[in-house]
C-alpha positions as a LaTeX table, in Angstrom:
\begin{tabular}{lrrr}
\hline
Residue & $x$ (\AA) & $y$ (\AA) & $z$ (\AA) \\
\hline
Met1 & 107.78 & 49.59 & 103.17 \\
Pro2 & 110.08 & 52.14 & 105.34 \\
Leu3 & 108.79 & 54.03 & 108.20 \\
Pro4 & 108.42 & 57.75 & 107.11 \\
Leu5 & 110.38 & 59.85 & 109.85 \\
Asp6 & 107.50 & 62.40 & 110.34 \\
Val7 & 104.77 & 59.79 & 111.40 \\
Val8 & 106.96 & 58.30 & 113.84 \\
His9 & 107.68 & 62.08 & 115.19 \\
Val10 & 103.85 & 62.52 & 115.26 \\
Phe11 & 103.68 & 59.28 & 117.75 \\
Met12 & 106.16 & 59.98 & 119.70 \\
Arg13 & 104.40 & 63.24 & 120.48 \\
Val14 & 101.18 & 61.49 & 121.28 \\
Ala15 & 102.84 & 58.88 & 123.33 \\
Glu16 & 104.93 & 61.65 & 125.41 \\
Thr17 & 101.62 & 63.91 & 125.80 \\
Ala18 & 99.33 & 61.11 & 126.35 \\
Ser19 & 96.57 & 63.48 & 124.20 \\
Phe20 & 96.18 & 63.70 & 120.56 \\
Thr21 & 94.59 & 67.21 & 121.22 \\
Lys22 & 97.92 & 68.44 & 123.21 \\
Ala23 & 100.45 & 66.84 & 120.67 \\
Ala24 & 98.44 & 68.81 & 117.88 \\
Glu25 & 98.58 & 71.59 & 119.79 \\
Val26 & 102.41 & 71.16 & 120.50 \\
Met27 & 103.16 & 70.23 & 116.76 \\
Gly28 & 101.01 & 73.08 & 115.41 \\
Leu29 & 98.86 & 70.53 & 113.21 \\
Pro30 & 95.19 & 69.72 & 113.02 \\
Arg31 & 93.96 & 66.93 & 115.50 \\
Thr32 & 93.01 & 64.86 & 112.45 \\
Ser33 & 96.16 & 65.28 & 111.10 \\
Val34 & 97.76 & 63.60 & 114.09 \\
Ser35 & 95.24 & 60.84 & 114.46 \\
Ala36 & 95.52 & 59.98 & 110.60 \\
Ala37 & 99.16 & 59.97 & 111.23 \\
Val38 & 99.10 & 57.19 & 114.12 \\
Gln39 & 96.49 & 55.31 & 112.23 \\
Arg40 & 98.82 & 55.47 & 109.04 \\
Leu41 & 101.95 & 54.01 & 111.73 \\
Glu42 & 99.66 & 51.38 & 112.75 \\
Lys43 & 98.87 & 50.12 & 109.45 \\
Leu44 & 102.16 & 50.04 & 108.32 \\
Leu45 & 103.23 & 47.96 & 111.46 \\
Gly46 & 100.46 & 45.54 & 111.65 \\
Val47 & 100.23 & 46.58 & 115.41 \\
Arg48 & 97.89 & 48.64 & 118.05 \\
Leu49 & 100.03 & 50.91 & 119.41 \\
Leu50 & 97.50 & 52.98 & 121.39 \\
His51 & 94.65 & 51.96 & 123.65 \\
Arg52 & 92.40 & 55.09 & 122.97 \\
Thr53 & 89.64 & 55.93 & 125.18 \\
Thr54 & 87.33 & 59.51 & 124.81 \\
Arg55 & 89.62 & 60.80 & 128.00 \\
His56 & 92.94 & 59.00 & 127.87 \\
Val57 & 95.68 & 57.54 & 125.44 \\
Gln58 & 97.73 & 55.12 & 126.60 \\
Leu59 & 100.39 & 53.13 & 125.04 \\
Thr60 & 99.79 & 49.11 & 124.41 \\
Pro61 & 103.03 & 46.99 & 124.94 \\
Asp62 & 103.74 & 47.12 & 121.47 \\
Gly63 & 103.78 & 50.77 & 121.75 \\
Glu64 & 105.81 & 50.64 & 124.79 \\
Thr65 & 108.29 & 48.88 & 122.80 \\
Phe66 & 108.12 & 50.89 & 119.68 \\
Ala67 & 108.58 & 53.98 & 121.34 \\
Gln68 & 111.89 & 53.03 & 123.05 \\
Arg69 & 113.02 & 52.37 & 119.80 \\
Ala70 & 111.81 & 55.17 & 118.23 \\
Arg71 & 113.54 & 57.58 & 120.49 \\
Glu72 & 116.52 & 56.56 & 119.75 \\
Leu73 & 115.66 & 56.12 & 115.82 \\
Leu74 & 114.58 & 59.92 & 115.89 \\
Ala75 & 117.75 & 60.80 & 117.99 \\
Asp76 & 120.07 & 58.86 & 115.30 \\
Ala77 & 118.08 & 60.85 & 112.57 \\
Glu78 & 118.62 & 64.27 & 114.29 \\
Glu79 & 122.55 & 63.19 & 114.87 \\
Leu80 & 122.60 & 62.11 & 111.42 \\
Arg81 & 121.12 & 65.04 & 109.26 \\
Gln82 & 123.46 & 67.41 & 111.87 \\
Met83 & 126.52 & 65.66 & 111.51 \\
Phe84 & 128.49 & 67.38 & 108.64 \\
Gln85 & 126.77 & 70.95 & 109.55 \\
Asp86 & 129.96 & 71.84 & 111.79 \\
Thr87 & 128.58 & 75.83 & 111.61 \\
Pro88 & 126.69 & 77.30 & 114.52 \\
Ala89 & 124.50 & 78.80 & 112.02 \\
Ala90 & 123.53 & 75.21 & 110.96 \\
Leu91 & 121.62 & 74.56 & 113.76 \\
Gln92 & 118.16 & 74.53 & 112.76 \\
Gly93 & 114.45 & 73.44 & 114.11 \\
Arg94 & 112.20 & 74.87 & 116.78 \\
Leu95 & 112.99 & 75.01 & 120.47 \\
Arg96 & 110.20 & 74.90 & 122.82 \\
Val97 & 111.30 & 75.92 & 126.36 \\
Asp98 & 109.99 & 77.23 & 130.02 \\
Met99 & 111.30 & 79.79 & 132.64 \\
Pro100 & 110.11 & 81.80 & 135.19 \\
Ile101 & 108.97 & 85.43 & 134.34 \\
Gly102 & 111.47 & 87.16 & 136.08 \\
Met103 & 114.06 & 85.40 & 134.08 \\
Ala104 & 113.08 & 85.32 & 130.74 \\
Arg105 & 112.15 & 89.42 & 130.92 \\
Asn106 & 115.42 & 90.21 & 133.10 \\
Leu107 & 118.02 & 87.65 & 131.72 \\
Val108 & 117.21 & 85.93 & 128.85 \\
Leu109 & 115.18 & 88.23 & 126.02 \\
Pro110 & 117.52 & 91.08 & 126.12 \\
Arg111 & 120.05 & 88.57 & 125.25 \\
Leu112 & 118.21 & 86.36 & 122.89 \\
Pro113 & 118.71 & 88.76 & 119.96 \\
Gln114 & 122.57 & 87.57 & 120.02 \\
Phe115 & 121.75 & 84.02 & 120.21 \\
Leu116 & 119.22 & 84.10 & 117.22 \\
Gln117 & 121.93 & 86.11 & 115.04 \\
Ala118 & 124.06 & 83.09 & 115.79 \\
His119 & 121.63 & 80.54 & 115.24 \\
Pro120 & 119.30 & 82.15 & 112.41 \\
Ala121 & 117.67 & 78.82 & 111.49 \\
Leu122 & 116.76 & 78.28 & 114.78 \\
Gln123 & 112.65 & 79.37 & 115.96 \\
Val124 & 112.20 & 79.45 & 120.08 \\
Glu125 & 108.66 & 78.88 & 121.55 \\
Leu126 & 109.54 & 80.67 & 124.97 \\
Ser127 & 107.04 & 80.16 & 127.80 \\
Ser128 & 107.67 & 82.11 & 130.65 \\
Thr129 & 105.30 & 81.08 & 133.52 \\
Asp130 & 105.87 & 81.04 & 137.15 \\
Arg131 & 103.86 & 77.51 & 137.63 \\
Arg132 & 105.39 & 73.97 & 137.31 \\
Val133 & 104.94 & 73.12 & 133.67 \\
Asp134 & 104.75 & 69.35 & 132.63 \\
Leu135 & 107.94 & 69.10 & 130.33 \\
Val136 & 106.90 & 65.63 & 129.04 \\
Gly137 & 103.30 & 66.21 & 128.60 \\
Glu138 & 103.22 & 69.88 & 127.16 \\
Gly139 & 106.20 & 68.72 & 124.89 \\
Phe140 & 109.01 & 71.35 & 126.11 \\
Asp141 & 112.74 & 70.73 & 125.25 \\
Cys142 & 114.06 & 71.90 & 128.15 \\
Val143 & 112.90 & 74.19 & 131.47 \\
Leu144 & 114.90 & 76.30 & 133.39 \\
Arg145 & 113.64 & 75.65 & 137.12 \\
Val146 & 114.39 & 77.79 & 140.27 \\
Gly147 & 113.68 & 75.29 & 143.51 \\
Pro148 & 114.16 & 71.95 & 144.80 \\
Leu149 & 113.48 & 69.29 & 142.48 \\
Gly150 & 111.03 & 66.48 & 143.49 \\
Asp151 & 111.81 & 63.26 & 142.40 \\
Ser152 & 111.45 & 62.61 & 138.98 \\
Ser153 & 112.49 & 60.57 & 136.02 \\
Leu154 & 114.00 & 63.69 & 134.53 \\
Met155 & 117.30 & 64.61 & 133.71 \\
Ala156 & 118.97 & 67.53 & 135.83 \\
Arg157 & 121.97 & 69.73 & 134.50 \\
Pro158 & 122.21 & 71.85 & 138.08 \\
Leu159 & 123.57 & 75.33 & 137.38 \\
Gly160 & 124.01 & 77.27 & 140.78 \\
Arg161 & 122.46 & 78.87 & 143.49 \\
Leu162 & 120.60 & 81.85 & 143.41 \\
Pro163 & 121.08 & 84.66 & 146.07 \\
Leu164 & 118.16 & 86.03 & 147.63 \\
Ile165 & 117.43 & 89.07 & 149.87 \\
Asn166 & 114.75 & 91.04 & 151.53 \\
Cys167 & 113.47 & 94.26 & 150.11 \\
Ala168 & 110.64 & 96.89 & 151.21 \\
Ser169 & 109.66 & 100.15 & 149.54 \\
Pro170 & 110.51 & 103.19 & 151.04 \\
Asp171 & 107.00 & 104.13 & 151.40 \\
Tyr172 & 106.40 & 100.87 & 153.07 \\
Val173 & 109.14 & 101.67 & 155.66 \\
Arg174 & 107.98 & 105.18 & 156.23 \\
Ala175 & 104.77 & 103.14 & 157.52 \\
Phe176 & 105.78 & 100.49 & 159.44 \\
Gly177 & 109.44 & 101.38 & 160.13 \\
Leu178 & 112.60 & 99.50 & 159.34 \\
Pro179 & 113.17 & 96.29 & 160.82 \\
Gln180 & 116.53 & 95.75 & 162.78 \\
Ser181 & 115.38 & 91.93 & 164.13 \\
Leu182 & 113.59 & 88.99 & 164.08 \\
Gln183 & 111.35 & 90.69 & 166.89 \\
Asp184 & 110.32 & 93.64 & 164.82 \\
Leu185 & 108.57 & 91.15 & 162.08 \\
Ala186 & 106.13 & 91.12 & 164.53 \\
Thr187 & 104.81 & 94.45 & 163.66 \\
Gln188 & 105.71 & 94.27 & 160.45 \\
Arg189 & 104.14 & 92.83 & 156.70 \\
Leu190 & 104.99 & 90.22 & 154.52 \\
Ile191 & 104.04 & 89.84 & 151.10 \\
His192 & 102.85 & 86.15 & 150.73 \\
Tyr193 & 104.04 & 84.38 & 147.70 \\
Leu194 & 102.30 & 80.67 & 146.58 \\
Pro195 & 102.01 & 79.28 & 143.50 \\
Gly196 & 98.52 & 77.48 & 144.97 \\
Leu197 & 96.27 & 80.41 & 146.28 \\
Gly198 & 94.57 & 78.94 & 149.35 \\
Ala199 & 97.56 & 77.18 & 150.92 \\
Arg200 & 99.23 & 78.37 & 154.41 \\
Ser201 & 102.13 & 80.47 & 153.58 \\
Pro202 & 105.29 & 79.62 & 155.43 \\
Gly203 & 106.23 & 83.15 & 156.77 \\
Phe204 & 109.46 & 85.36 & 156.80 \\
Glu205 & 112.29 & 82.61 & 155.93 \\
Tyr206 & 115.88 & 83.03 & 157.14 \\
Phe207 & 119.08 & 81.13 & 157.01 \\
Asp208 & 120.89 & 80.75 & 160.56 \\
Glu209 & 124.27 & 80.88 & 161.20 \\
Ser210 & 124.14 & 76.61 & 161.95 \\
Gly211 & 123.49 & 76.70 & 157.94 \\
Gln212 & 119.70 & 75.69 & 158.59 \\
Thr213 & 116.19 & 77.74 & 157.23 \\
Arg214 & 114.20 & 78.88 & 159.72 \\
Leu215 & 110.65 & 80.07 & 159.41 \\
Val216 & 109.00 & 83.26 & 161.29 \\
Pro217 & 105.11 & 83.10 & 160.67 \\
Met218 & 103.82 & 86.75 & 159.52 \\
Ala219 & 101.00 & 89.08 & 159.03 \\
Gly220 & 99.98 & 90.31 & 155.66 \\
Ala221 & 97.54 & 91.77 & 153.52 \\
Leu222 & 98.24 & 90.27 & 150.38 \\
Thr223 & 98.93 & 86.82 & 148.64 \\
Val224 & 100.13 & 86.72 & 145.28 \\
Asn225 & 100.80 & 83.22 & 142.95 \\
Asn226 & 103.31 & 85.13 & 140.41 \\
Ser227 & 106.80 & 86.85 & 140.45 \\
Glu228 & 105.29 & 90.33 & 138.41 \\
Ala229 & 102.50 & 90.89 & 141.05 \\
Tyr230 & 104.83 & 89.91 & 143.96 \\
Leu231 & 107.48 & 92.54 & 142.81 \\
His232 & 104.73 & 95.37 & 142.17 \\
Gly233 & 102.97 & 94.79 & 145.36 \\
Cys234 & 106.08 & 95.23 & 146.83 \\
Leu235 & 106.87 & 98.48 & 144.82 \\
Ala236 & 103.18 & 99.80 & 145.73 \\
Gly237 & 104.28 & 99.43 & 149.74 \\
Leu238 & 102.34 & 96.50 & 150.69 \\
Gly239 & 104.72 & 94.60 & 152.52 \\
Ile240 & 108.18 & 92.63 & 152.40 \\
Ile241 & 109.49 & 90.54 & 149.81 \\
Gln242 & 112.21 & 87.68 & 149.23 \\
Ala243 & 113.18 & 87.87 & 145.87 \\
Pro244 & 116.32 & 87.21 & 143.86 \\
Glu245 & 119.18 & 89.90 & 144.62 \\
Pro246 & 120.46 & 90.39 & 141.15 \\
Ala247 & 116.47 & 91.05 & 139.61 \\
Met248 & 116.43 & 93.55 & 143.04 \\
Arg249 & 119.26 & 95.08 & 143.00 \\
Pro250 & 118.60 & 97.75 & 139.82 \\
Trp251 & 115.44 & 99.02 & 141.91 \\
Ile252 & 117.48 & 99.09 & 144.91 \\
Glu253 & 120.20 & 101.04 & 143.04 \\
Arg254 & 117.65 & 103.75 & 141.68 \\
Gly255 & 116.15 & 104.11 & 145.35 \\
Glu256 & 112.49 & 102.73 & 144.61 \\
Leu257 & 113.56 & 99.44 & 146.91 \\
Val258 & 115.36 & 99.08 & 149.83 \\
Glu259 & 117.30 & 95.89 & 151.22 \\
Val260 & 116.11 & 95.07 & 154.95 \\
Leu261 & 117.51 & 92.70 & 157.42 \\
Pro262 & 120.61 & 91.90 & 155.53 \\
Gly263 & 121.86 & 89.40 & 157.82 \\
Leu264 & 118.56 & 87.63 & 157.61 \\
Arg265 & 118.63 & 86.54 & 154.35 \\
Pro266 & 116.78 & 83.25 & 153.17 \\
Ala267 & 118.73 & 80.32 & 151.84 \\
Pro268 & 119.79 & 80.90 & 147.87 \\
Met269 & 117.93 & 78.47 & 145.83 \\
Pro270 & 119.10 & 75.99 & 143.52 \\
Val271 & 118.91 & 76.71 & 139.48 \\
Ser272 & 118.22 & 73.83 & 137.29 \\
Leu273 & 117.99 & 72.83 & 133.86 \\
Leu274 & 115.71 & 69.82 & 133.30 \\
Tyr275 & 115.26 & 67.67 & 130.53 \\
Ala276 & 113.42 & 64.29 & 129.54 \\
His277 & 116.01 & 62.15 & 127.56 \\
Arg278 & 119.76 & 62.02 & 127.89 \\
Arg279 & 120.43 & 61.93 & 124.26 \\
Leu280 & 119.60 & 66.08 & 123.16 \\
Pro281 & 118.98 & 66.79 & 119.58 \\
Arg282 & 122.10 & 69.73 & 118.73 \\
Arg283 & 120.04 & 72.68 & 119.03 \\
Val284 & 118.54 & 71.82 & 122.55 \\
Gln285 & 122.48 & 71.01 & 123.82 \\
Ala286 & 123.37 & 74.30 & 122.18 \\
Phe287 & 120.55 & 76.41 & 123.97 \\
Met288 & 121.07 & 74.79 & 127.18 \\
Asp289 & 124.67 & 75.74 & 127.09 \\
Trp290 & 124.02 & 79.28 & 126.25 \\
Leu291 & 121.88 & 79.67 & 129.18 \\
Gln292 & 124.40 & 78.10 & 131.33 \\
Glu293 & 127.07 & 80.69 & 130.03 \\
Ile294 & 124.74 & 83.75 & 130.40 \\
Met295 & 123.45 & 82.88 & 134.00 \\
Ala296 & 126.83 & 82.38 & 135.47 \\
Pro297 & 127.52 & 85.41 & 136.99 \\
Tyr298 & 124.30 & 85.83 & 138.56 \\
Leu299 & 124.36 & 82.34 & 140.03 \\
Ala300 & 126.67 & 81.54 & 143.54 \\
Pro301 & 128.10 & 78.03 & 144.40 \\
Asp302 & 127.32 & 78.67 & 147.89 \\
Ala303 & 125.17 & 81.44 & 149.99 \\
Ala304 & 128.42 & 83.58 & 150.72 \\
Ala305 & 129.22 & 84.34 & 147.00 \\
Lys306 & 128.49 & 87.70 & 145.55 \\
Pro307 & 126.40 & 87.37 & 142.09 \\
Ala308 & 126.29 & 90.35 & 139.53 \\
Arg309 & 122.87 & 92.04 & 139.02 \\
Trp310 & 120.57 & 91.93 & 136.06 \\
Ala311 & 121.02 & 94.43 & 133.64 \\
\hline
\end{tabular}
């Protein structure tokens, strides 16, 4: 009896998320339907694919073997389905992606109508958060990540480096003065950015002449864990921030922020696209290519290059 591809797809979501509940959420299906699909597949194959407990789902040895082949099968099926669809408009399906809040707001969302106009059969699920999502466990096709990458089995496409600058509001400068040197930081205030509140802030970061990153401990009354609060704390005059230059440039041009210590910028941050498997559906490949194209003007291959600003 042939294996229904929709059932295989459900099984792969359960295997990747290690959870019937998460797989159901990702696919927009009732949990009972997901469980029934896996049971049907196991019955068709005559083997147990998953160990189930009240807290965890784990592949059996047979499940591991089947998952490896099933991943190839689904990739081949996607390729076969689209092999005669040469026009961009022929791409269809759902894209589930994640990226930092600032990039979604300033760069991607303003241009997304053009992408969807070119690919009207695509649906995009856009998660924008400053936390590091679990790409596989949460069912994302790709994620846009800013910052160093840790050791991982994920695939990475480097896009470039994002220049950072130091900013403060005019109200802050009137209250604390305009710093001219590292020594002046002793009387200044920094808004501390920490993804996990409660940790110790590294302080003010700068890139020295030898190419090394240096840190200067600084006082500050405010610690935040997302980029929106970081920016608006700065606009409110609560301290200096170190943020992406393209995003800050419009605020500077309107006079709502000023650049401080331009000779002591932080090191530019690497920007990468992460994805789980080497073989990508064409819709995911097309979206990643589009992201790389629209981000190219704002990224630099080295710290010396001057990017454009986000409109």
